[in-house]
C-alpha positions in Angstrom: 0.0 0.0 0.0 1.3 3.5 -0.8 0.6 6.3 1.6 0.8 9.9 0.2 1.4 12.8 2.5 -0.6 15.3 0.5 0.6 18.2 2.8 4.2 17.5 1.7 3.7 16.4 -1.9 4.7 19.0 -4.5 2.9 17.2 -7.3 6.1 17.3 -9.4 5.4 14.0 -11.1 8.8 12.4 -10.4 7.0 9.3 -8.9 4.7 9.0 -11.9 7.7 8.9 -14.2 9.5 6.0 -12.5 6.6 3.7 -11.6 7.2 0.5 -13.5 3.5 -0.5 -13.3 2.0 2.8 -14.3 0.0 2.8 -11.1 0.4 6.5 -10.4 -1.4 9.3 -12.2 -1.0 13.1 -11.7 -4.3 14.9 -12.4 -4.0 18.6 -11.9 -2.8 18.9 -8.3 -3.9 15.5 -7.2 -1.8 12.3 -7.1 -3.9 9.1 -7.7 -2.8 5.6 -7.0 -4.5 2.8 -8.9 -4.9 -0.8 -7.9 -1.9 -1.9 -10.0 0.6 -0.7 -7.3 2.9 -3.6 -6.3 4.5 -1.8 -3.4 8.0 -1.8 -4.9 9.0 1.6 -3.4 10.6 3.0 -6.5 8.3 6.0 -6.4 9.0 6.7 -2.7 12.8 6.7 -3.4 12.3 9.0 -6.3 10.2 11.6 -4.4 12.4 14.6 -3.7 10.2 15.7 -0.8 9.7 12.4 0.9 5.9 12.5 0.5 5.5 8.8 -0.3 5.8 5.8 2.0 5.2 2.1 1.1 3.5 0.2 3.9 3.2 -3.5 3.7 0.2 -5.0 5.4 0.8 -8.1 7.4 
């Protein structure tokens, strides 16, 4: 599961560009996560503001 801190997110699109599954979409000033997210964490590492966090459910 991907958590987005919308108070920190600058909506730059860096995460969208690196997502291997195409699970992220930037619409105006809103970042959307689709069901295709595999929780790889590439987007979180690419985020320059640290607004994304992958949380694996047990």
